[in-house]
Every structure is written in structure tokens, then in C-alpha cells.
mmCIF file of the C-alpha atoms, coordinates in Angstrom:
data_MODEL
# 
_entry.id   MODEL 
# 
loop_
_atom_site.group_PDB 
_atom_site.id 
_atom_site.type_symbol 
_atom_site.label_atom_id 
_atom_site.label_alt_id 
_atom_site.label_comp_id 
_atom_site.label_asym_id 
_atom_site.label_entity_id 
_atom_site.label_seq_id 
_atom_site.pdbx_PDB_ins_code 
_atom_site.Cartn_x 
_atom_site.Cartn_y 
_atom_site.Cartn_z 
_atom_site.occupancy 
_atom_site.B_iso_or_equiv 
_atom_site.pdbx_formal_charge 
_atom_site.auth_seq_id 
_atom_site.auth_comp_id 
_atom_site.auth_asym_id 
_atom_site.auth_atom_id 
_atom_site.pdbx_PDB_model_num 
ATOM 1  C CA . MET A 1 1  ? -13.217 -0.947  -11.426 1.00 0.00 ? 1  MET A CA 1 
ATOM 2  C CA . GLU A 1 2  ? -10.324 0.960   -9.817  1.00 0.00 ? 2  GLU A CA 1 
ATOM 3  C CA . LYS A 1 3  ? -9.902  3.075   -12.999 1.00 0.00 ? 3  LYS A CA 1 
ATOM 4  C CA . ARG A 1 4  ? -13.593 3.869   -13.021 1.00 0.00 ? 4  ARG A CA 1 
ATOM 5  C CA . ALA A 1 5  ? -13.347 4.884   -9.376  1.00 0.00 ? 5  ALA A CA 1 
ATOM 6  C CA . GLY A 1 6  ? -10.498 7.284   -10.180 1.00 0.00 ? 6  GLY A CA 1 
ATOM 7  C CA . ILE A 1 7  ? -7.355  5.555   -8.914  1.00 0.00 ? 7  ILE A CA 1 
ATOM 8  C CA . GLN A 1 8  ? -5.313  7.507   -11.525 1.00 0.00 ? 8  GLN A CA 1 
ATOM 9  C CA . ASN A 1 9  ? -5.911  10.667  -9.437  1.00 0.00 ? 9  ASN A CA 1 
ATOM 10 C CA . PHE A 1 10 ? -3.343  9.364   -6.996  1.00 0.00 ? 10 PHE A CA 1 
ATOM 11 C CA . GLU A 1 11 ? -0.544  9.329   -9.604  1.00 0.00 ? 11 GLU A CA 1 
ATOM 12 C CA . LYS A 1 12 ? 0.262   12.979  -8.959  1.00 0.00 ? 12 LYS A CA 1 
ATOM 13 C CA . PHE A 1 13 ? 1.412   12.112  -5.414  1.00 0.00 ? 13 PHE A CA 1 
ATOM 14 C CA . LYS A 1 14 ? 4.034   9.583   -6.668  1.00 0.00 ? 14 LYS A CA 1 
ATOM 15 C CA . TYR A 1 15 ? 5.969   7.961   -3.773  1.00 0.00 ? 15 TYR A CA 1 
ATOM 16 C CA . ILE A 1 16 ? 4.005   9.867   -1.122  1.00 0.00 ? 16 ILE A CA 1 
ATOM 17 C CA . ASN A 1 17 ? 1.196   7.316   -1.630  1.00 0.00 ? 17 ASN A CA 1 
ATOM 18 C CA . THR A 1 18 ? 3.501   4.559   -0.437  1.00 0.00 ? 18 THR A CA 1 
ATOM 19 C CA . ILE A 1 19 ? 4.882   6.545   2.486   1.00 0.00 ? 19 ILE A CA 1 
ATOM 20 C CA . ASN A 1 20 ? 1.375   7.507   3.566   1.00 0.00 ? 20 ASN A CA 1 
ATOM 21 C CA . SER A 1 21 ? 0.203   3.901   3.390   1.00 0.00 ? 21 SER A CA 1 
ATOM 22 C CA . LEU A 1 22 ? 3.186   2.618   5.366   1.00 0.00 ? 22 LEU A CA 1 
ATOM 23 C CA . ALA A 1 23 ? 2.534   5.322   7.979   1.00 0.00 ? 23 ALA A CA 1 
ATOM 24 C CA . GLY A 1 24 ? -1.066  4.224   8.288   1.00 0.00 ? 24 GLY A CA 1 
ATOM 25 C CA . GLY A 1 25 ? -2.228  7.611   7.032   1.00 0.00 ? 25 GLY A CA 1 
ATOM 26 C CA . ASP A 1 26 ? -0.519  9.420   9.915   1.00 0.00 ? 26 ASP A CA 1 
ATOM 27 C CA . ILE A 1 27 ? 1.531   12.330  8.563   1.00 0.00 ? 27 ILE A CA 1 
ATOM 28 C CA . THR A 1 28 ? 3.463   12.571  11.854  1.00 0.00 ? 28 THR A CA 1 
ATOM 29 C CA . LYS A 1 29 ? 5.008   9.212   11.044  1.00 0.00 ? 29 LYS A CA 1 
ATOM 30 C CA . TRP A 1 30 ? 6.266   10.074  7.540   1.00 0.00 ? 30 TRP A CA 1 
ATOM 31 C CA . ALA A 1 31 ? 9.749   11.037  8.721   1.00 0.00 ? 31 ALA A CA 1 
ATOM 32 C CA . GLN A 1 32 ? 10.005  7.806   10.679  1.00 0.00 ? 32 GLN A CA 1 
ATOM 33 C CA . ILE A 1 33 ? 9.204   5.841   7.525   1.00 0.00 ? 33 ILE A CA 1 
ATOM 34 C CA . LEU A 1 34 ? 11.692  7.819   5.445   1.00 0.00 ? 34 LEU A CA 1 
ATOM 35 C CA . ASN A 1 35 ? 14.427  7.050   7.932   1.00 0.00 ? 35 ASN A CA 1 
ATOM 36 C CA . MET A 1 36 ? 13.934  3.304   7.863   1.00 0.00 ? 36 MET A CA 1 
ATOM 37 C CA . PRO A 1 37 ? 16.345  1.017   5.974   1.00 0.00 ? 37 PRO A CA 1 
ATOM 38 C CA . TYR A 1 38 ? 15.402  0.308   2.388   1.00 0.00 ? 38 TYR A CA 1 
ATOM 39 C CA . GLU A 1 39 ? 15.363  -3.440  2.991   1.00 0.00 ? 39 GLU A CA 1 
ATOM 40 C CA . ARG A 1 40 ? 12.788  -3.128  5.762   1.00 0.00 ? 40 ARG A CA 1 
ATOM 41 C CA . ILE A 1 41 ? 10.517  -0.985  3.587   1.00 0.00 ? 41 ILE A CA 1 
ATOM 42 C CA . LEU A 1 42 ? 10.814  -3.398  0.647   1.00 0.00 ? 42 LEU A CA 1 
ATOM 43 C CA . THR A 1 43 ? 10.033  -6.393  2.887   1.00 0.00 ? 43 THR A CA 1 
ATOM 44 C CA . LYS A 1 44 ? 6.952   -4.634  4.261   1.00 0.00 ? 44 LYS A CA 1 
ATOM 45 C CA . LEU A 1 45 ? 5.716   -3.707  0.763   1.00 0.00 ? 45 LEU A CA 1 
ATOM 46 C CA . LEU A 1 46 ? 6.164   -7.271  -0.391  1.00 0.00 ? 46 LEU A CA 1 
ATOM 47 C CA . LEU A 1 47 ? 4.278   -8.489  2.722   1.00 0.00 ? 47 LEU A CA 1 
ATOM 48 C CA . ASN A 1 48 ? 1.436   -6.018  1.995   1.00 0.00 ? 48 ASN A CA 1 
ATOM 49 C CA . LYS A 1 49 ? 1.228   -7.196  -1.610  1.00 0.00 ? 49 LYS A CA 1 
ATOM 50 C CA . THR A 1 50 ? 1.156   -10.867 -0.567  1.00 0.00 ? 50 THR A CA 1 
ATOM 51 C CA . GLU A 1 51 ? -1.547  -10.192 2.004   1.00 0.00 ? 51 GLU A CA 1 
ATOM 52 C CA . ALA A 1 52 ? -3.678  -8.280  -0.499  1.00 0.00 ? 52 ALA A CA 1 
ATOM 53 C CA . GLU A 1 53 ? -3.381  -11.059 -3.088  1.00 0.00 ? 53 GLU A CA 1 
ATOM 54 C CA . TYR A 1 54 ? -4.340  -13.655 -0.502  1.00 0.00 ? 54 TYR A CA 1 
ATOM 55 C CA . GLN A 1 55 ? -7.326  -11.623 0.716   1.00 0.00 ? 55 GLN A CA 1 
ATOM 56 C CA . LYS A 1 56 ? -8.533  -11.145 -2.836  1.00 0.00 ? 56 LYS A CA 1 
ATOM 57 C CA . ARG A 1 57 ? -8.297  -14.885 -3.653  1.00 0.00 ? 57 ARG A CA 1 
ATOM 58 C CA . TYR A 1 58 ? -9.886  -15.825 -0.361  1.00 0.00 ? 58 TYR A CA 1 
ATOM 59 C CA . ALA A 1 59 ? -12.801 -13.429 -0.961  1.00 0.00 ? 59 ALA A CA 1 
ATOM 60 C CA . GLU A 1 60 ? -13.261 -14.858 -4.460  1.00 0.00 ? 60 GLU A CA 1 
ATOM 61 C CA . LEU A 1 61 ? -13.365 -18.419 -3.066  1.00 0.00 ? 61 LEU A CA 1 
ATOM 62 C CA . ILE A 1 62 ? -15.910 -17.478 -0.436  1.00 0.00 ? 62 ILE A CA 1 
ATOM 63 C CA . GLU A 1 63 ? -18.187 -15.895 -3.074  1.00 0.00 ? 63 GLU A CA 1 
ATOM 64 C CA . LYS A 1 64 ? -18.359 -19.168 -5.083  1.00 0.00 ? 64 LYS A CA 1 
# 
């Protein structure tokens, strides 16, 4: 479904997608994100992934 919706169009932005997401879409926070320690960013990305997986599974269970 994501491919049909055009998710591939975001590929041209490379890592900016991640920075923008971590900044909550606020361009004024990009520099702040870029100055954070790598470990903190990685931990946050892993947390986001875990939350998304949980939400997806939970929604699937509710639909049954």
C-alpha cells in the first residue's frame, strides 16, 4: 500500500527524512537533532520502530 501511495518519492531526501521526523517536522529543530549524540538518535529511532510495530499489531488485533 505504501508503494502505491508513493513512498518511494521520499527516497530523494535520504537522511533528511529521518532528521525531519525526529524534529517533529520543525525545520528550526534540525540543527539541534544533528548535534545530538549518535547513541541518543539510534535509541530514539529504535524506540520509534518498536512503537510503530506495536501499534500495527495492536490495530490488527482490534480489527479481528
